[in-house]
SEMAR-970673 format. One record per residue: residue number from 0; residue in one letter; x negated, y negated, z of N, C-alpha, C in turn. Coordinates in nm, 2 decimals. Layout:
BEGIN
NUM; A; X; Y; Z; X; Y; Z; X; Y; Z
...
end
This chain:
BEGIN
0; M; -12.17; -8.42; 11.43; -12.30; -8.47; 11.47; -12.28; -8.63; 11.49
1; L; -12.24; -8.70; 11.40; -12.21; -8.84; 11.38; -12.14; -8.88; 11.52
2; K; -12.03; -8.80; 11.54; -11.92; -8.81; 11.62; -11.98; -8.82; 11.77
3; F; -12.06; -8.74; 11.79; -12.13; -8.72; 11.91; -12.24; -8.83; 11.93
4; L; -12.29; -8.89; 11.85; -12.40; -8.99; 11.86; -12.32; -9.11; 11.86
5; L; -12.22; -9.15; 11.83; -12.10; -9.26; 11.85; -12.08; -9.24; 12.00
6; V; -12.02; -9.14; 12.04; -11.97; -9.13; 12.16; -12.09; -9.17; 12.27
7; V; -12.21; -9.12; 12.26; -12.32; -9.14; 12.35; -12.38; -9.29; 12.32
8; A; -12.37; -9.34; 12.23; -12.38; -9.49; 12.19; -12.29; -9.58; 12.28
9; V; -12.17; -9.54; 12.27; -12.05; -9.60; 12.35; -12.04; -9.59; 12.51
10; V; -12.09; -9.48; 12.53; -12.09; -9.43; 12.69; -12.23; -9.51; 12.72
11; G; -12.33; -9.53; 12.67; -12.45; -9.59; 12.70; -12.44; -9.73; 12.72
12; V; -12.37; -9.83; 12.62; -12.31; -9.95; 12.60; -12.23; -9.98; 12.75
13; V; -12.11; -9.90; 12.77; -12.02; -9.91; 12.90; -12.13; -9.89; 13.00
14; T; -12.20; -9.77; 13.03; -12.28; -9.76; 13.14; -12.38; -9.92; 13.16
15; Y; -12.43; -9.95; 13.06; -12.53; -10.08; 13.10; -12.45; -10.19; 13.12
16; L; -12.32; -10.22; 13.08; -12.23; -10.35; 13.11; -12.18; -10.30; 13.24
17; A; -12.14; -10.20; 13.31; -12.10; -10.20; 13.44; -12.21; -10.22; 13.53
18; V; -12.33; -10.15; 13.50; -12.45; -10.19; 13.59; -12.49; -10.33; 13.58
19; R; -12.46; -10.40; 13.50; -12.50; -10.52; 13.47; -12.39; -10.61; 13.57
20; L; -12.27; -10.58; 13.56; -12.17; -10.63; 13.61; -12.20; -10.61; 13.76
21; M; -12.23; -10.50; 13.82; -12.24; -10.47; 13.95; -12.35; -10.53; 13.99
22; Q; -12.45; -10.55; 13.94; -12.58; -10.63; 13.99; -12.57; -10.78; 14.01
23; R; -12.47; -10.85; 13.91; -12.46; -10.98; 13.94; -12.35; -11.01; 14.06
24; R; -12.26; -10.89; 14.07; -12.16; -10.95; 14.20; -12.26; -10.91; 14.36
25; L; -12.35; -10.84; 14.32; -12.43; -10.82; 14.46; -12.48; -10.96; 14.51
26; P; -12.50; -10.97; 14.63; -12.56; -11.11; 14.68; -12.72; -11.09; 14.63
27; G; -12.75; -11.20; 14.58; -12.89; -11.22; 14.51; -12.91; -11.15; 14.40
28; G; -12.80; -11.10; 14.31; -12.81; -11.03; 14.20; -12.82; -11.12; 14.09
29; G; -12.81; -11.10; 13.97; -12.79; -11.21; 13.84; -12.94; -11.22; 13.82
30; S; -12.94; -11.36; 13.76; -13.09; -11.40; 13.71; -13.18; -11.43; 13.84
31; P; -13.28; -11.40; 13.86; -13.37; -11.42; 13.96; -13.39; -11.58; 13.97
32; A; -13.41; -11.62; 14.08; -13.42; -11.77; 14.12; -13.56; -11.79; 14.06
33; P; -13.55; -11.92; 14.02; -13.69; -11.97; 13.95; -13.80; -11.99; 14.04
34; R; -13.91; -11.93; 13.97; -14.06; -11.90; 14.05; -14.14; -12.03; 14.04
35; R; -14.19; -12.06; 14.17; -14.28; -12.16; 14.17; -14.41; -12.14; 14.09
36; P; -14.47; -12.20; 14.04; -14.63; -12.17; 13.98; -14.71; -12.14; 14.07
37; L; -14.76; -12.03; 14.06; -14.86; -11.98; 14.17; -15.00; -12.10; 14.15
38; P; -15.06; -12.14; 14.27; -15.17; -12.21; 14.25; -15.25; -12.15; 14.21
39; G; -15.36; -12.24; 14.13; -15.49; -12.19; 14.07; -15.59; -12.14; 14.16
40; P; -15.68; -12.07; 14.10; -15.78; -12.02; 14.18; -15.85; -12.13; 14.25
41; K; -15.90; -12.11; 14.39; -15.96; -12.23; 14.45; -16.12; -12.24; 14.40
42; P; -16.15; -12.34; 14.36; -16.31; -12.34; 14.34; -16.41; -12.29; 14.47
43; K; -16.51; -12.24; 14.41; -16.59; -12.21; 14.50; -16.67; -12.31; 14.56
44; P; -16.71; -12.29; 14.67; -16.80; -12.37; 14.73; -16.93; -12.41; 14.65
45; R; -16.96; -12.52; 14.64; -17.10; -12.54; 14.55; -17.20; -12.53; 14.62
46; M; -17.32; -12.42; 14.58; -17.43; -12.43; 14.64; -17.51; -12.54; 14.61
47; V; -17.59; -12.58; 14.70; -17.68; -12.71; 14.68; -17.82; -12.64; 14.68
48; A; -17.90; -12.65; 14.59; -18.03; -12.63; 14.57; -18.11; -12.72; 14.67
49; P; -18.22; -12.67; 14.71; -18.32; -12.73; 14.81; -18.36; -12.86; 14.72
50; D; -18.40; -12.86; 14.58; -18.43; -12.98; 14.53; -18.32; -13.06; 14.52
51; D; -18.20; -13.05; 14.54; -18.09; -13.14; 14.53; -18.09; -13.22; 14.66
52; D; -18.13; -13.15; 14.79; -18.11; -13.23; 14.90; -18.20; -13.31; 14.92
53; E; -18.16; -13.45; 14.94; -18.25; -13.54; 14.97; -18.33; -13.53; 15.11
54; A; -18.28; -13.47; 15.20; -18.31; -13.45; 15.33; -18.44; -13.35; 15.33
55; F; -18.40; -13.26; 15.25; -18.53; -13.15; 15.24; -18.65; -13.20; 15.16
56; L; -18.63; -13.29; 15.05; -18.73; -13.35; 14.99; -18.79; -13.42; 15.06
57; R; -18.72; -13.53; 15.13; -18.81; -13.61; 15.22; -18.88; -13.56; 15.32
58; D; -18.84; -13.44; 15.37; -18.93; -13.36; 15.47; -19.04; -13.32; 15.41
59; L; -19.03; -13.25; 15.30; -19.15; -13.19; 15.21; -19.25; -13.29; 15.19
60; E; -19.19; -13.42; 15.15; -19.32; -13.53; 15.12; -19.36; -13.55; 15.25
61; R; -19.30; -13.56; 15.34; -19.37; -13.62; 15.49; -19.46; -13.52; 15.53
62; K; -19.42; -13.39; 15.51; -19.51; -13.28; 15.56; -19.63; -13.25; 15.46
63; R; -19.64; -13.30; 15.33; -19.74; -13.32; 15.23; -19.83; -13.42; 15.27
64; R; -19.78; -13.51; 15.30; -19.86; -13.67; 15.34; -19.92; -13.62; 15.47
65; H; -19.84; -13.59; 15.58; -19.92; -13.56; 15.70; -19.89; -13.43; 15.75
66; P; -19.98; -13.33; 15.70; -19.99; -13.19; 15.75; -20.01; -13.15; 15.88
67; E; -20.08; -13.26; 15.97; -20.11; -13.23; 16.10; -19.98; -13.27; 16.18
68; D; -19.88; -13.34; 16.15; -19.77; -13.41; 16.23; -19.68; -13.27; 16.26
69; P; -19.60; -13.25; 16.37; -19.53; -13.12; 16.41; -19.42; -13.16; 16.33
70; D; -19.32; -13.04; 16.34; -19.20; -13.04; 16.27; -19.09; -13.13; 16.30
71; T; -19.12; -13.23; 16.38; -19.03; -13.32; 16.42; -18.99; -13.44; 16.30
72; P; -18.87; -13.47; 16.29; -18.87; -13.57; 16.16; -18.88; -13.71; 16.23
73; A; -18.94; -13.78; 16.12; -19.00; -13.92; 16.15; -18.89; -14.00; 16.16
end
């Protein structure tokens, strides 16, 4: 039984080395080309709340002071 396991191990090593040698001889074989790092995730567009928008706040203040004016900016 020990001889059988030894033969299987030797055949496995020889097969591994043969396949490895064939891969290196093929075009593009061997170690892969170094990969460029992938770019990180793009930042999501920042949502601007209405209370952060100066034009919106200015318009609200104008409407509060002069409610009878039309919606045209001053």
